[in-house]
C-alpha positions in Angstrom: 33.3 -11.7 28.9 30.0 -13.5 29.0 28.2 -10.5 30.5 29.5 -8.1 27.8 26.6 -6.7 25.8 28.8 -6.2 22.7 28.4 -8.7 20.0 31.2 -11.2 20.0 32.9 -12.4 16.8 31.0 -15.2 15.0 33.5 -16.5 12.5 37.2 -17.5 12.5 38.6 -14.2 11.2 36.9 -12.2 14.1 34.4 -10.2 12.2 31.4 -9.2 14.4 29.3 -8.8 11.2 29.4 -12.4 10.0 26.3 -13.5 8.1 23.7 -15.5 9.8 24.6 -19.2 9.4 21.0 -20.4 9.8 19.1 -21.5 6.7 16.9 -18.9 5.0 13.7 -20.7 6.1 15.0 -20.3 9.7 14.7 -16.5 9.2 11.1 -16.9 8.1 10.1 -19.0 11.1 9.6 -15.9 13.3 6.9 -14.7 10.9 5.4 -18.2 10.3 3.5 -18.5 13.5 1.6 -15.2 13.3 1.0 -15.9 9.6 -0.4 -19.3 10.4 -2.7 -17.9 13.0 -3.9 -15.1 10.8 -4.3 -17.4 7.8 -6.4 -19.9 9.7 -8.6 -17.3 11.3 -9.4 -15.5 8.1 -9.9 -18.8 6.3 -12.4 -19.8 9.0 -14.2 -16.4 8.6 -14.3 -16.9 4.8 -15.8 -20.4 5.2 -18.4 -19.0 7.7 -19.2 -16.2 5.1 -19.7 -18.8 2.4 -22.1 -20.8 4.6 -24.1 -17.6 5.4 -24.3 -16.7 1.7 -25.5 -20.2 0.9 -28.3 -19.9 3.4 -29.2 -16.4 2.3 -29.3 -17.5 -1.4 -31.5 -20.5 -0.4 -33.8 -18.2 1.5 -34.1 -15.7 -1.4 -34.8 -18.5 -3.8 -37.4 -20.1 -1.5 -39.3 -16.8 -1.0 -39.2 -16.0 -4.7 -40.5 -19.4 -5.7 -43.5 -19.1 -3.3 -45.2 -16.9 -5.9 -44.9 -19.7 -8.5 -41.8 -18.3 -10.2 -38.4 -19.9 -10.5 -35.0 -18.4 -9.7 -33.7 -20.2 -12.8 -35.9 -18.2 -15.1 -34.4 -15.9 -17.7 -36.1 -12.8 -16.3 -34.2 -9.7 -15.0 -35.8 -10.2 -11.6 -34.6 -13.8 -11.3 -31.1 -12.8 -12.5 -30.9 -10.0 -9.9 -31.8 -12.5 -7.2 -29.2 -15.0 -8.4 -26.5 -12.2 -8.5 -27.3 -10.6 -5.2 -24.3 -12.0 -3.3 -21.9 -12.6 -6.2 -19.3 -10.1 -5.1 -19.3 -11.3 -1.5 -19.1 -14.9 -2.7 -16.1 -14.2 -5.0 -14.3 -12.2 -2.3 -14.9 -15.1 0.2 -13.5 -17.7 -2.2 -10.5 -15.6 -3.1 -9.8 -14.9 0.6 -10.2 -18.6 1.4 -7.7 -19.6 -1.3 -5.1 -16.9 -0.5 -5.2 -17.2 3.3 -5.4 -21.0 3.0 -2.2 -20.9 1.0 -0.6 -18.6 3.6 -1.6 -20.9 6.4 -0.3 -23.9 4.5 3.0 -22.3 3.7 3.6 -21.1 7.2 2.7 -24.5 8.5 5.3 -26.0 6.2 8.0 -23.5 7.4 7.2 -24.3 11.0 7.3 -28.0 10.4 10.7 -27.8 8.6 12.2 -25.7 11.4 10.6 -27.6 14.3 14.0 -28.6 15.9 16.0 -25.4 15.1 15.0 -23.3 18.0 17.8 -21.1 19.2 19.2 -22.0 22.6 17.9 -19.7 25.3 20.8 -17.9 27.0 18.9 -16.6 30.1 18.4 -20.1 31.7 21.1 -20.6 34.3 20.0 -24.1 35.2 18.8 -23.1 38.7 15.4 -24.4 39.7 13.1 -22.2 41.8 10.2 -23.8 43.6 7.4 -22.4 45.8 9.4 -22.6 49.0 12.1 -20.3 47.5 9.5 -17.8 46.3 7.6 -17.8 49.6 10.8 -17.3 51.6 10.4 -20.4 53.7 
């Protein structure tokens, strides 16, 4: 009966369609690890983008001020230089916040379910070493 691929009854009245008895967060744990990886990677990319934008803004301000003008002036040209990377800066900050929250939430889900891994059914307890594999 152990090798039968048909789902066995889970509850006392014999219904094979018994609801999953794991907590709801346990159902989210299979999505938490990929969400954590994606969240961290995109957050790191957003941080790198913000650093690059900072250096580009500094470079633009330095090159503009070499002529004796200031980026803080009220002229249209100075305002255009200040607003060059505004869209990218806003997108990077929003992406950092959103994916930082995703990474944090998935980390919490993984932490809360750290001891609730399902038992693996395929392990028969037999150890195989190199001599067994080599045929010696």
